[in-house]
N, C-alpha and C positions, 0 to 999 in steps of 0.2 A: 488406325492412322493418326497420329496428331494431325494437329491442323494449324499452320502457323501465318501470321500475317507479315504483308512484307513492304517496303517502301524503297523503290527504284526510280533510276533516271534513263530514261529512253536515249536515241540517238543524238536528238534536236535538244536534249538536256531538261526535258519536262518532265515533273514528278508524275507519278505514278503508284497507286498503291492497288493491293488485293490481299485474295488469302488463297493458299494450297497447299493440298496436304504433301505429307513425306515425313520419313525417317526419322529427318535430324534436320536442324537449320541448315548445314553444311549442304544437303542434297537438294533443298529448296534455291540457296544459293547456286549452287552449277547450275539448277535449271533456268533460272534466270537469265543467264548469262548466256546459255544458250539460243536465248531467244533474245538476245543483243540488247539486255537490260544491265544497268549496272547497278546491282543490289547496295542500297544502303542503310537501311533497318530489315532484318529478320527475325522475329520473334515469336515463341509460343503464344497462339490466340489465346488459350486459357489464362494465360498470366497479364496484369493489368501492367502497361508500363508505370516507371515511379511519377512522371510527370502527370498522370490520369486518377493515381491513387486518392483516393478521398483524404481532405487533410480537415480535422475539427478542429478548431480551438477548444469549443466545449462540448466532450463526449457526452453521451448519454449516460445517464446514472444507472449504479450496478443493479439496482431494485429493477427498473425497467428490463434490461437482459435479463435477468432471471424468470421475470413474467414472459417476456418473450418466447425465451428457452422453453417453459412449459406450456405457452401457447402450440409451438411448433412439434414437441413429444404427442402433446394430443390429436394436432391434425392429421399427423402422421398415423399416430394411432386407429384413428377412425379413415383411413385408407383415402384421404388427400394425398396426391405427389409431391413430390418435395418440391418442385418448382412452383406448383399451387400454392403451398402453404409460406412459401417464402413470397409470393407475391402479394399473400395476405397481411402478413407482419408490414411490407413496405407502405403497403396501402392504410394500415390501420397505422401506424409508428406516426411520430411527430419528429422532426428537428432531425438532430446527428441518427438517432434510431429509424427513421425511415430511409434517410441515406445509405446507412452503413448495411440494413437488409435488400435494398434495392443494389448495391454493390455486390454481395453474397449472389445474388439471384442472379446478376450478370456474371458472374465470374463461373458458377456450375452451368448455367444454360451455355457458356463456353467450351463445355467438358471438364472444368474440374471436378474436385470432389469438394463437398461441403468443409471438411476440416480443412482444406486447403484456402479455401474462401473465408473461412473466419479466423486464419492464420494470416492473411493479408490487413485485417481489421486489428488495429492495437488494444481496441480494448476488450478484447477476447484473450486469456490467460492461456498458458502453455497446456496447463491441466485440461483445461476445456476443450482447444485443440487435440490434444491426445485421445480423450475419451470418445470424441466424436469420432475421431480416425478408425478408433478399434469398434466402434458401433456401426462404421459402417461396413466395414470387413467380415464383422460377425450377422450382420444384419438385424441388428436390436437397435437401430439408432433412435429409435424411439424413447426406448427403457433407458438408453444412457443419457439421451439430452434432459430427462428428467435429473435422471443422478447429479448431471452437469451443473442443473440448475440449484439441487439441493447443496451441493458445495459451495457455490458463489455463495448462497443464501448464507450459510452456516461460516465463510470466510469474512463475510460483512458484518454479522452480528459479534464475531470475536474483534474485528478491528472495533467496532462502536464501542465493546466493552472496555476495552483495553484504553481507548482517548477517552471515554468517561471519565474511566478512572483516573488518567493522569491529568487531564484538561481544568478538572473541576479544582481542584486544589492551587491550580497554576495561575486560574482566571482571577479568584479570590484575593490571593497573594498581589497579582498584579495592580488588582483595584486597590487595594489598600495602600501598596506604596505610591501610587498617583497620587490619591487622595492625599496622604501626608505629605510628599513632596509639592504639591499643589499650598498645602498650607506654611510648609516653612520655609519654601524659595519665593512665592510670591505674597502671603498674606501677613504673615508675622515681622518680617521687616518692615514692612511700611506702617503695623503698628508701633512697631519699636521704637522708629521716628517719630512718629505723633507723640508717643507718651515721654520721646526726649525733647522733644518741642515744648511740652507741658512744662520740664522739669520735674515731672514724676519718675520715681524709681521703680523698677520693675520689678516685680514677684518671683521669688526666687526660682519657679516652677518654668515662669515666662523668660526670665534670665538664662536659663539652663538650655531652651528650644530656641533662642537667639542666637546662643555660641554656637548651635548644633546648625542654624542655617549660615552664619559668618564662614563654618568652616566650608560646610558646602560650597558656598560661592568662593572661597577663598582655592579650592582644589577642584572646583568644575572640570574647568578644561583637562585639567592633568587626567582625573577620572576620567571623561569621555574617551583620551586617548589610550589610556589602559583597557578600557573596556571594549574600545575597537580594536586594541591588539590582541586582546583573550581571542574575540570575536573571529579573527583574521586567522590565529593560530590554530581554533578548533578545527575552521572550516579547511586549512591545509591538511591537520592530522586526520581529517575525517575523510578527505578525499583520497588518504592511499591507504590501500587495502588492509594493509598490518594496524595502520593508526584506527580504521576504523572498528577494526576487531579488540583493540587494547579497548576503548570507550565503551565498546561493548561490554568487553569483559568487567570493566568497572561497574557500568551499571546493572550488571547481573548481581552485584555483591549487593549492593543496596537495599536491605531488609524488605521493603514491599515490592517497590519497585521491579527489583529483580524478579522476584517471587511472580508478578503478573506477567513479564516476558518470558520466562520461563516455562510457564503452564501456556502460555499463547503459542510458543514453539512447539511444544510439543504436542499440542492439539493439531496444529496444523500439518505438520509430518505424519501426524498417527493416520488421522483422517484422509488426507489425500492418498497418502500410499496404501492404505485399505482399499480407497476406491478404484486405484488403479489396480490393485491386484485382483479384485472382486469384478473386475471388468475385462479381463484376461490378459493383464498385460504382464510383461516377467520382472521379476524383481528389479533387476539391475536396469531396465528400461523406465520402470517407475522412479526409482532412486534419481535417476538422470533428468526425470521429468519435475519432480518434488524440490530438487533441490536449487535450483535460480527461484522457487516461490515463497521460500523461507525469509521473514523478513528480516531476521539476524544475520550477518554477513557470518558472524563467528561460530554459531550454530551450522550455516549454508555451508561454510568452508569443513566444518567437522563432518558434516555428512557427506562431502566430497569425497572426502580422504576413505572414509568408512567406504563408499562406494567402490574406490579402488580396490579395497581390500575384498570385496565382495565380487566383482569380476574376478580376483585370483585365486578365488575358492574358499574363501572365509566364510562364516556366519555371519548374518547380519548382527546377532544380541553380541556375539566376541569383538565384529569392528566397531561398534558404535561403542561399547564399553571401552575399547583402548583409547579411541578419540574422544573419549571424554564427553560427548555430545548432549546423554542424559542423564538420570537420575540411576542409579541401579535399579532401583524398582522396575521402572519401565524396561532395561535391559532384560531382566529376568521375566518379565511379561511376553515379550518378542521372544525369549528363548523358548518358550513356552510354545507361541504359535507355531515357530519353526519346526519344533519337534513333534507334536501333534497334527501339522500340515494345514493347521488352520489360520495362517498369519494373518490373515486378511481380515477376518472376525476378529481377533486378539487385538488388533490395530483400532478396529473399530470400538470395540469397549475401551481401551485407553484415552481414544480421542472424546469418549463422551464422559468418562470419569474427571478429565483435565478440565472440560467444558464445566462439568457442573461446580468443579471448585474452584474454577476461575471467577464463575457467577458467586459464588459465594464470597470471595477474596473481595470481589469489586464492593459487594453489598456490604460485607464488613468494614472495608476501606472507608466508605460513604460515610458509616454510621459513624467511627472513630474520629475519622477525619476533619467531620463539620463543630463539633463541640471545640477540638483542639486549635482548630484554625479561628473560632469565633472566642476564646480566649485570648489567644496570643495577639492576633489582628486588632480585637478589640481592645485589651488593652495598651498597645501603641496607639492607636487611635482616640481613646479616651485621654491618653495624658497629653496628647497634642490638644485638644478641644478643653482641657481643664486648664492648661496652661494661655490659650488662647481667651477664655472667659476671664479668668483671674484676672488677665491683662484690661480686659472691657470693664471689668468692677473696680479695679482701680484708677480707674478714668471719671467714675461716678462716683467713688469714694465709700461704695458698699464696702462693708466690713472694716471699717476705720471705727476706731476709738471715738 
């Protein structure tokens, strides 16, 4: 029988608190009224009220949670009780992780399940909570916790690969633009003014650079307004589901970026679905859990519609093909898995294949982008420096007959 925590007022208006067993909160409230008390709050003691739920400004690092899930799995495998293992994690953890595991231990001690306790902490994904719930029901909690840690590690590694592939070119371009902008906007105009004061004529390359700088100065305010308008329009479009799907569809058409995003989406879908199916979750339930975990809303929307078709009795491969969620090769592999009854194994193979392809693509992208960026950015910066030093030489008279 569940236990309810209650807050009530007596006939003198004083606040009283306590705990009482009952079938429902209504039964507890009726019993309190029978004792002459006015119920104010009656809630399940296993559920923490919103004002007592932990708020973490800086949450724990994903790699720390992975390690702690592995430790929890190991301790359960060696015979330590769940509450004892949670107490060890709370004592050994530091900062947010210690508070999180202490809160999880309090929820479990209050009668809740581990899956429910983890779900109340925003740092654990729905996939992890679903796996833990399956492990508690099947009695294989230690093995499932190890699988959940592996899933978190793979997701973190995939995210790191994608971010690294896309961030490196962006950082180089931004730094180069900042350097050129500083020279064009700040240094070159001062140099041109100094040369004009000396009555010297600017070299052609420096004059071209000065004209560019003057144009930037003349239209700087207008350019900033246009840029802010474009950013605001992008944010407004991104905030709508249809607009975000449109932007993601455009990104998927970009030769290299689209390939990286597509590979990451297939890998995440295949690995997470395989993990849930291997743990004993039904296909429809697995799709429900996996859908919100996909980073691209476009793919998430298509997988959601495919899940609805599966609920109606269609095959998964056919449903994904009709929604154009993934490539034909992936759909064929899924069809083979459904036919042979080994869908979890086939999906795991699909995930491993796409992970390897993604790593190779990131490696080749780094090899290709670095020299291209060096040539393009080096040419731009080199021209700026050439024009700058030509102006310096004109002051000293170097190169004059």
